[in-house]
C-alpha distance (Angstrom), angle and dihedral (degrees) to the residues before:
residue distance angle dihedral
M1 . . .
R2 3.76 . .
K3 3.79 121.8 .
T4 3.76 116.9 -135.1
S5 3.77 114.6 -132.9
I6 3.79 92.9 -147.2
I7 3.78 111.9 86.5
P8 3.82 115.3 -166.2
S9 3.79 112.1 -112.2
R10 3.84 91.3 -124.6
I11 3.81 90.1 61.8
T12 3.80 96.0 46.8
W13 3.81 90.0 46.1
A14 3.81 93.0 48.2
V15 3.81 94.9 48.6
N16 3.81 90.4 48.4
Q17 3.82 88.7 52.9
L18 3.83 90.1 55.7
R19 3.82 93.4 66.9
V20 3.82 91.4 -148.6
R21 3.80 117.1 -154.3
P22 3.84 121.2 -161.4
D23 3.82 93.3 -114.0
Q24 3.81 98.9 51.6
R25 3.80 128.1 117.4
I26 3.80 107.9 -139.1
L27 3.81 135.2 -173.4
E28 3.78 122.3 -164.5
I29 3.78 118.6 -163.7
G30 3.81 111.2 -148.9
P31 3.81 103.9 3.0
G32 3.81 92.4 176.5
R33 3.80 107.1 -168.3
G34 3.82 93.8 -4.6
V35 3.80 102.1 -105.5
A36 3.82 95.9 134.7
A37 3.81 88.9 40.2
E38 3.80 90.0 59.2
L39 3.81 92.3 51.5
V40 3.82 92.0 46.5
C41 3.81 94.1 46.3
N42 3.81 91.3 49.5
R43 3.81 86.4 60.3
L44 3.82 92.9 46.0
S45 3.81 95.6 47.1
S46 3.81 95.9 89.5
G47 3.81 94.3 54.3
T48 3.76 146.0 36.2
G49 3.79 96.6 -82.9
S50 3.77 126.5 124.4
Y51 3.78 138.6 -154.0
L52 3.80 129.1 -150.4
G53 3.80 120.2 -171.4
I54 3.80 120.1 -167.9
D55 3.78 125.9 -170.2
R56 3.79 136.8 160.9
P57 3.82 102.9 -132.4
A58 3.80 116.8 74.3
F59 3.82 91.2 -144.1
A60 3.82 90.6 58.8
V61 3.80 92.4 50.5
T62 3.82 90.7 48.0
A63 3.81 92.0 48.1
S64 3.82 91.4 48.6
R65 3.80 92.6 49.4
E66 3.79 91.7 48.8
R67 3.80 94.2 47.5
N68 3.82 91.1 47.7
R69 3.81 98.2 37.6
R70 3.82 94.6 133.7
H71 3.82 91.9 51.1
V72 3.81 90.6 48.0
E73 3.83 91.1 49.1
R74 3.82 90.1 50.4
Q75 3.81 88.2 49.1
T76 3.79 92.1 -122.2
A77 3.81 91.7 115.7
Q78 3.77 134.4 42.2
F79 3.81 128.2 179.6
E80 3.80 124.0 -161.3
Q81 3.78 134.3 -176.8
L82 3.80 98.4 -125.5
V83 3.75 142.1 122.4
L84 3.78 116.5 -126.2
Q85 3.82 93.8 -105.9
E86 3.82 89.9 60.0
I87 3.80 94.7 63.0
D88 3.77 114.0 109.9
P89 3.83 107.3 -139.4
N90 3.82 90.3 -153.5
S91 3.80 93.7 57.7
A92 3.82 95.8 35.9
G93 3.79 92.3 58.0
S94 3.76 126.7 -161.1
L95 3.81 115.6 -31.9
H96 3.79 131.6 -155.2
T97 3.79 95.2 -158.3
V98 3.77 137.8 16.3
F99 3.79 114.2 -174.1
A100 3.78 142.7 171.6
I101 3.79 134.1 -173.6
N102 3.82 117.8 -150.6
V103 3.80 93.7 -15.1
N104 3.78 104.0 151.9
L105 3.80 100.5 -163.4
F106 3.80 91.5 84.6
W107 3.77 94.7 62.3
T108 3.81 102.9 23.5
K109 3.79 97.7 49.7
S110 3.78 122.1 66.1
D111 3.82 92.8 -164.9
Q112 3.81 110.0 110.8
L113 3.81 96.0 -156.3
E114 3.81 94.1 103.1
L115 3.80 94.7 46.9
G116 3.81 90.6 48.1
L117 3.80 90.9 51.7
I118 3.80 91.5 49.0
R119 3.80 89.4 51.9
T120 3.83 89.4 57.6
L121 3.82 91.4 48.3
L122 3.82 95.8 53.3
N123 3.78 122.1 89.0
T124 3.82 118.7 -129.7
S125 3.80 93.1 -80.8
G126 3.81 96.2 30.8
Q127 3.77 124.9 130.9
L128 3.77 139.4 -152.6
C129 3.81 112.3 -142.1
L130 3.80 119.6 -167.3
F131 3.80 122.5 -173.6
F132 3.79 132.0 -172.6
E133 3.77 139.1 178.2
A134 3.79 110.0 -146.9
P135 3.82 123.7 -157.9
T136 3.83 93.6 -142.6
A137 3.80 139.5 14.0
G138 3.82 89.2 -111.9
V139 3.79 92.5 55.7
M140 3.81 89.8 46.2
S141 3.79 90.9 53.5
R142 3.82 93.7 48.4
L143 3.80 91.6 45.9
A144 3.82 92.0 49.8
D145 3.82 92.4 48.4
R146 3.79 94.4 47.6
L147 3.81 95.2 44.4
G148 3.79 90.1 46.8
E149 3.81 90.1 54.9
H150 3.81 91.8 50.0
L151 3.81 92.2 48.6
D152 3.82 91.2 47.7
H153 3.81 91.0 52.1
A154 3.81 90.7 47.8
N155 3.82 89.9 53.0
F156 3.81 97.3 -113.2
V157 3.79 125.1 142.9
Y158 3.79 115.5 -146.6
E159 3.76 147.9 174.9
V160 3.78 121.5 -141.6
T161 3.79 125.8 -142.1
S162 3.77 125.8 -174.5
E163 3.75 133.5 -180.0
D164 3.78 139.7 174.0
R165 3.79 101.3 -137.3
E166 3.78 118.5 179.7
G167 3.81 89.8 -28.5
A168 3.81 93.5 -47.5
L169 3.81 115.9 121.4
L170 3.81 104.2 -141.0
L171 3.79 126.8 -169.1
G172 3.79 127.0 -173.4
F173 3.80 133.5 -175.0
R174 3.83 119.9 -163.6
C175 3.81 104.6 -165.0
S176 3.77 138.3 -178.5
P177 3.78 133.3 175.7
H178 3.78 111.1 -90.0
P179 3.85 109.1 -82.5
L180 3.82 92.8 -124.9
E181 3.79 89.9 54.3
R182 3.80 90.3 52.7
L183 3.80 90.4 52.3
L184 3.79 90.2 53.3
L185 3.82 91.5 50.5
T186 3.82 95.7 51.7
């Protein structure tokens, strides 16, 4: 498989928002062809961190593995054909960051199952980061409102970032379980 040298601005922007440290354990939901995974793993390669990418289509998992072959061989990266609900929290361990780029289930689905599972996967200071590229300002506003409602109902606190970058309307949510909930869990 051939890597493209052009990385979409939404992916570069999103990975920069993650603030990856070399010792972090990171899960990406829906890595597609592994472009963000490559950027994340480059930042993990000097430390003890790890990356897990999960996606539903087999072709996406294969493409991600191929693109990130050196990270897979170094055991920094792993790609699995799974849906989020299939992750076993006991085997996944405690994660620093869970992120997704343009994964619609978080704003289109009102079911809180996925957000509850993510909460169990995050360590005490872990964060969920969700990123979207919207085609219009109106869509961005509706997406932000709807996702905000879902996060509120799932007891997450969040900060929203938006940017118009090279004509791309970008929206990011940095989320963590409500602080009072974390106190109750410890």
